C-alpha positions as CSV (number, residue, x, y, z in Angstrom):
1,M,13.8,12.2,-15.2
2,P,15.1,14.1,-18.3
3,L,18.1,12.7,-20.1
4,A,20.1,15.9,-19.5
5,L,19.5,15.6,-15.7
6,E,20.6,12.0,-15.8
7,I,23.9,12.9,-17.5
8,A,24.4,15.8,-15.1
9,L,23.9,13.5,-12.1
10,K,26.6,11.1,-13.4
11,L,29.0,14.0,-13.7
12,L,28.1,15.7,-10.4
13,V,28.6,12.6,-8.2
14,K,32.3,12.8,-9.0
15,L,32.6,16.2,-7.3
16,P,33.0,16.8,-3.5
17,R,29.6,16.8,-1.8
18,P,29.4,20.5,-0.9
19,L,30.2,21.5,-4.5
20,R,27.8,19.0,-6.1
21,E,25.0,19.9,-3.8
22,A,25.5,23.6,-4.4
23,I,25.2,22.9,-8.2
24,M,22.3,20.4,-7.9
25,L,18.8,21.6,-8.5
26,D,16.7,21.6,-5.2
27,M,14.5,18.5,-5.5
28,R,13.4,18.4,-1.9
29,I,9.7,17.8,-1.0
30,P,8.3,21.1,0.2
31,P,6.5,21.3,3.6
32,I,3.1,19.6,3.4
33,S,0.3,20.0,5.8
34,N,-3.5,19.4,5.8
35,N,-6.1,22.1,5.7
36,P,-10.0,22.2,5.4
37,S,-9.9,23.2,1.7
38,K,-8.5,19.7,0.9
39,V,-10.8,16.6,0.5
40,Q,-10.7,14.8,3.8
41,L,-10.3,11.0,3.3
42,S,-10.8,8.7,6.3
43,R,-9.1,5.5,5.1
44,I,-8.0,3.4,2.1
45,G,-10.9,1.1,1.1
46,H,-10.1,-1.1,-1.9
47,V,-8.0,-1.6,-5.1
48,Y,-8.8,-2.6,-8.7
49,F,-6.8,-5.0,-10.8
50,E,-7.2,-6.7,-14.2
51,H,-5.8,-10.2,-14.5
52,P,-5.2,-12.3,-17.6
53,D,-6.3,-15.5,-15.8
54,L,-9.1,-14.7,-13.3
55,E,-9.5,-18.3,-12.2
56,K,-5.8,-18.6,-11.5
57,F,-5.9,-15.5,-9.4
58,S,-8.9,-16.8,-7.5
59,E,-6.8,-19.8,-6.4
60,F,-4.0,-17.5,-5.2
61,A,-6.5,-15.2,-3.5
62,K,-7.9,-18.0,-1.4
63,D,-4.4,-19.1,-0.4
64,F,-3.4,-15.5,0.4
65,G,-6.3,-15.1,2.8
66,F,-8.9,-13.2,0.9
67,V,-12.6,-14.2,1.1
68,E,-14.7,-14.1,-2.0
69,A,-17.6,-11.7,-1.3
70,H,-19.4,-11.4,-4.6
71,R,-18.9,-12.5,-8.2
72,V,-20.6,-10.9,-11.2
73,K,-19.8,-11.6,-14.9
74,D,-16.0,-11.3,-15.2
75,R,-15.3,-9.6,-11.8
76,I,-14.7,-10.9,-8.3
77,Y,-14.9,-8.8,-5.1
78,Y,-12.8,-10.0,-2.2
79,R,-13.1,-8.9,1.4
80,G,-11.1,-9.2,4.6
81,Y,-12.7,-9.6,8.0
82,G,-12.8,-5.8,8.6
83,K,-15.6,-3.4,8.1
84,D,-15.0,-2.8,4.4
85,P,-17.5,-4.7,2.2
86,F,-14.6,-5.5,-0.1
87,I,-10.9,-4.6,-0.3
88,Y,-9.8,-6.1,-3.7
89,V,-11.6,-6.2,-7.1
90,A,-10.2,-8.6,-9.6
91,S,-11.5,-8.4,-13.2
92,Q,-10.7,-10.4,-16.3
93,S,-8.3,-8.5,-18.5
94,P,-9.9,-7.8,-21.9
95,D,-6.7,-8.2,-23.8
96,G,-4.7,-10.6,-21.6
97,K,-2.5,-7.9,-20.1
98,P,-2.3,-7.4,-16.3
99,R,-3.2,-3.9,-15.1
100,F,-3.5,-2.0,-11.8
101,R,-6.6,0.2,-12.0
102,G,-6.0,2.3,-8.9
103,P,-6.9,2.6,-5.2
104,A,-10.2,3.8,-3.7
105,F,-10.2,5.9,-0.6
106,V,-13.2,6.5,1.6
107,A,-14.3,10.2,1.9
108,A,-14.9,11.4,5.5
109,S,-18.4,12.6,4.7
110,Q,-20.9,13.3,1.9
111,A,-19.7,16.9,1.9
112,E,-16.1,15.7,1.4
113,F,-17.2,13.3,-1.4
114,D,-19.0,16.2,-3.1
115,K,-15.9,18.3,-2.8
116,A,-13.9,15.5,-4.6
117,A,-16.5,15.5,-7.4
118,K,-15.7,19.1,-8.1
119,I,-12.0,18.6,-8.7
120,D,-11.0,18.9,-12.4
121,G,-11.2,15.6,-14.2
122,A,-13.6,14.0,-11.7
123,I,-15.9,11.3,-13.2
124,V,-18.8,10.5,-10.9
125,G,-20.2,7.0,-10.9
126,S,-21.9,4.4,-8.7
127,L,-21.0,1.1,-7.0
128,D,-24.5,-0.4,-7.4
129,E,-23.1,-3.8,-8.6
130,A,-20.6,-4.0,-5.7
131,P,-21.2,-5.3,-2.2
132,G,-22.2,-2.4,0.1
133,K,-23.1,-0.2,-3.0
134,G,-22.2,3.5,-2.6
135,Q,-20.8,6.3,-4.8
136,I,-17.5,6.7,-6.6
137,V,-15.5,9.5,-8.1
138,T,-12.7,8.5,-10.5
139,F,-9.6,10.5,-11.7
140,N,-7.6,9.3,-14.7
141,R,-4.0,10.3,-13.9
142,P,-0.9,10.1,-16.1
143,D,0.1,6.7,-17.7
144,K,-3.4,5.3,-17.2
145,T,-3.2,5.3,-13.5
146,F,-6.4,5.9,-11.6
147,F,-7.4,7.3,-8.2
148,H,-10.9,6.8,-6.8
149,V,-12.9,8.4,-3.9
150,I,-15.9,6.5,-2.5
151,Y,-18.7,7.2,0.0
152,G,-21.9,5.7,1.2
153,Q,-21.0,2.1,1.4
154,E,-22.8,-0.2,3.8
155,E,-20.1,-1.4,6.1
156,R,-19.8,-5.0,7.4
157,V,-20.7,-5.8,11.0
158,T,-17.5,-7.2,12.6
159,S,-16.7,-9.2,15.6
160,A,-14.6,-8.0,18.5
161,E,-12.3,-10.9,17.9
162,A,-10.3,-11.6,14.7
163,P,-11.3,-14.8,12.9
164,S,-8.6,-17.2,12.1
165,A,-7.9,-20.1,9.7
166,I,-5.0,-21.4,11.8
167,H,-5.8,-21.0,15.5
168,E,-7.0,-24.0,17.5
169,Q,-6.3,-22.5,20.9
170,L,-4.9,-19.1,21.6
171,G,-4.0,-17.2,24.7
172,P,-1.9,-14.2,25.6
173,F,1.9,-14.0,25.0
174,N,4.1,-15.2,27.9
175,K,7.0,-12.9,28.5
176,P,10.1,-13.3,30.7
177,F,8.7,-11.6,33.7
178,D,5.0,-11.8,33.0
179,K,3.3,-15.2,32.3
180,P,-0.5,-14.4,31.8
181,R,-1.1,-17.7,30.0
182,R,-1.2,-20.3,32.7
183,G,-2.2,-23.9,32.2
184,K,-3.3,-23.1,28.6
185,F,-1.5,-23.8,25.4
186,Q,-0.9,-22.2,22.0
187,R,-2.1,-24.5,19.3
188,Y,-2.2,-23.9,15.6
189,H,-2.7,-25.8,12.3
190,E,-1.8,-25.1,8.7
191,G,-3.8,-22.6,6.7
192,P,-3.9,-19.2,5.0
193,A,-3.2,-15.9,6.8
194,L,-6.7,-14.3,6.8
195,V,-6.5,-10.7,5.7
196,H,-8.0,-8.0,7.9
197,K,-7.9,-5.0,5.6
198,L,-6.1,-3.2,2.8
199,G,-3.2,-1.3,4.3
200,H,-1.3,0.6,1.6
201,F,-0.1,0.8,-2.0
202,G,2.7,2.7,-3.7
203,Y,3.8,4.1,-7.1
204,V,7.2,4.5,-8.7
205,V,6.8,7.8,-10.6
206,P,9.0,9.6,-13.3
207,D,7.3,13.0,-12.8
208,F,7.5,12.7,-9.1
209,D,7.1,16.3,-8.0
210,A,4.1,17.0,-10.2
211,E,2.2,13.8,-9.1
212,L,3.0,14.3,-5.4
213,A,1.7,17.9,-5.7
214,W,-1.6,16.7,-7.2
215,Y,-2.2,14.2,-4.5
216,T,-1.1,16.4,-1.5
217,N,-2.8,19.6,-2.8
218,N,-6.1,17.9,-3.3
219,F,-6.3,15.4,-0.4
220,N,-5.2,15.1,3.2
221,F,-2.0,13.0,2.5
222,V,0.9,14.1,4.8
223,P,4.4,12.6,4.8
224,S,5.3,10.5,7.8
225,D,8.9,9.9,6.5
226,I,10.9,11.4,3.6
227,L,14.1,9.8,2.3
228,Y,16.7,11.5,0.3
229,H,19.4,10.3,-2.2
230,W,22.7,9.1,-0.7
231,D,24.7,11.3,-3.0
232,F,22.4,14.4,-2.9
233,S,20.8,15.5,0.4
234,N,18.7,18.0,-1.6
235,M,17.1,15.2,-3.8
236,D,14.2,13.5,-2.0
237,V,13.4,10.1,-3.6
238,L,10.8,8.5,-1.5
239,T,8.0,9.5,0.9
240,F,5.6,7.4,3.1
241,M,2.3,9.2,3.6
242,H,-0.5,8.9,6.1
243,L,-4.0,10.4,6.1
244,D,-4.1,13.3,8.5
245,L,-7.1,12.6,10.8
246,G,-6.2,15.3,13.4
247,K,-5.8,13.8,16.8
248,E,-7.1,10.4,15.6
249,Y,-4.4,7.9,14.8
250,S,-4.0,6.4,11.3
251,D,-1.5,4.0,9.7
252,H,2.0,5.2,9.3
253,H,1.5,5.0,5.6
254,C,-1.4,4.2,3.3
255,F,0.4,5.5,0.2
256,F,4.0,5.9,-0.8
257,M,5.6,7.5,-3.8
258,Q,9.1,6.8,-5.1
259,R,11.0,8.9,-7.6
260,A,11.7,6.7,-10.6
261,E,15.2,6.0,-11.9
262,P,16.0,7.7,-15.2
263,H,15.3,4.6,-17.4
264,V,11.7,4.4,-16.1
265,K,9.4,6.3,-18.4
266,K,5.9,5.4,-17.0
267,I,4.4,5.2,-13.5
268,F,4.0,1.7,-12.2
269,L,2.6,0.1,-9.1
270,H,5.3,-1.2,-6.7
271,H,3.0,-3.3,-4.4
272,T,-0.2,-3.4,-2.4
273,S,-0.2,-4.5,1.2
274,Y,-2.8,-6.2,3.5
275,E,-2.9,-6.5,7.3
276,V,-3.0,-9.8,9.1
277,E,-3.4,-10.5,12.8
278,D,0.0,-11.3,14.3
279,F,3.5,-12.8,13.7
280,D,2.3,-16.4,14.0
281,T,-0.4,-15.8,11.5
282,Q,2.1,-14.3,9.1
283,L,4.6,-17.1,9.4
284,I,2.0,-19.9,9.1
285,G,0.5,-18.0,6.1
286,H,4.0,-17.8,4.6
287,N,4.5,-21.5,4.9
288,W,1.0,-22.1,3.4
289,L,1.7,-20.0,0.3
290,A,5.1,-21.7,-0.1
291,K,3.5,-25.2,0.2
292,K,0.9,-24.2,-2.5
293,G,3.8,-23.3,-4.8
294,W,3.4,-19.5,-5.0
295,K,6.5,-17.3,-5.6
296,S,8.0,-15.6,-2.5
297,I,9.7,-12.3,-3.3
298,W,11.0,-11.0,0.1
299,G,10.3,-12.0,3.7
300,V,9.6,-12.6,6.4
301,G,11.3,-9.6,8.0
302,R,10.8,-6.4,10.0
303,H,10.7,-3.0,8.3
304,I,12.4,0.1,9.9
305,L,10.1,2.8,8.7
306,G,6.5,1.8,9.6
307,S,7.9,-1.1,11.7
308,Q,5.7,-3.7,10.0
309,I,6.6,-7.3,9.9
310,F,6.5,-7.9,6.1
311,D,6.2,-10.7,3.7
312,Y,6.1,-10.1,-0.1
313,W,4.8,-12.5,-2.7
314,A,4.2,-12.4,-6.5
315,D,0.6,-13.1,-7.6
316,P,0.0,-15.1,-10.8
317,S,0.0,-11.9,-12.9
318,G,3.4,-10.8,-11.5
319,F,2.2,-8.1,-9.1
320,K,3.9,-7.8,-5.8
321,I,1.5,-8.3,-2.9
322,E,2.4,-8.1,0.9
323,H,1.1,-9.4,4.2
324,Y,2.0,-7.2,7.1
325,A,1.5,-7.1,10.9
326,D,2.2,-4.8,13.7
327,G,2.5,-1.5,11.8
328,D,3.0,2.0,13.4
329,V,0.2,4.5,13.7
330,V,0.6,8.3,13.7
331,N,-1.4,11.5,14.2
332,Q,-1.1,15.2,13.7
333,D,1.4,15.5,16.5
334,T,3.8,13.0,14.8
335,V,6.7,15.0,13.3
336,T,7.6,14.2,9.7
337,E,11.1,12.7,9.7
338,R,13.6,13.1,6.9
339,D,16.7,10.9,6.5
340,V,19.0,9.4,3.9
341,V,17.9,6.2,2.1
342,G,19.2,3.3,4.1
343,P,18.4,-0.3,5.0
344,F,14.7,-1.1,4.8
345,S,14.6,-3.9,7.4
346,V,15.8,-4.5,10.9
347,W,16.0,-8.3,10.3
348,G,15.0,-10.7,7.6
349,P,16.5,-11.9,4.3
350,E,18.6,-9.6,2.2
351,V,16.4,-7.3,0.0
352,P,16.4,-8.6,-3.6
353,K,18.4,-6.5,-6.0
354,D,15.3,-6.1,-8.3
355,F,12.9,-5.3,-5.5
356,A,12.4,-1.7,-6.7
357,D,11.6,-2.9,-10.3
358,K,8.3,-3.5,-11.9
359,G,8.8,-7.3,-11.8
360,D,7.0,-9.7,-14.2
361,V,4.1,-7.3,-15.0
362,A,4.0,-6.4,-18.7
């Protein structure tokens, strides 16, 4: 946000709302919809990180619930128990600095992948060294952020039942007027919350409008929810976006973008998030991470938008990383909602004052 705008905002908030909003530049997100000219993505696949201490991260990854799928040179591929051959790529940082190297989304078809390869700035490569192999297109966005499109991976064969590191005996949930679990008991033990899949990621962005336009003009990202500033109803500051798959349902958000505060000069990753099976898994996983001495940031609680039960941690490099369960799903018939920024949780601990900040990452 330019310095002149920052000063103007400080002056405008002292005026009555009708007057300040009449003077304020319109910073609302324009209507966004999908169309066939855009690259159609089917889901988020994996993320790339560089860590100063790869072995330290591997300890955390195991406790977090990742499974090591493949290791080559100074790179480790981690998977969940879903169909993606890997969901997290951890590499040794060449200079000791932690970095996020972007998300990879799966193209809906070879034709859609080829369409992505024709966008300005596209760099076409291969995933020959990675589990599942495949093709990749990379875009180098501002501030050394990256966006990747992949296709042709060999997917994992999955079971109809979710594996668990904590269940000994598990039955349905008994409710006040319905007791389907009769003569059987719920039994658990300590362990990590095994991860199913990568769910979402989000950026905090100084040039919010331009970056949002690039992503939504080129790909089938559509807002599920838009939040505007508490002092200016014509200044949108955050959007949660899903992939428009037509009538097929997709996660409430796989990508979110937040307008950066004036002092933030470069784009940074807010967090990445990974799905686990249920509430018990999440809480036992929380206790397991705490017992192992890792740093809790916020949780466990229940979000309002998206509805997820959340639990945020800091990895050894200082990146925020989340377990979630029970998230909403939407489709083309779900109306985009717009509201003022408000509480982010229904229940749970109070949100940390520095939750929106970059954290310990250099």
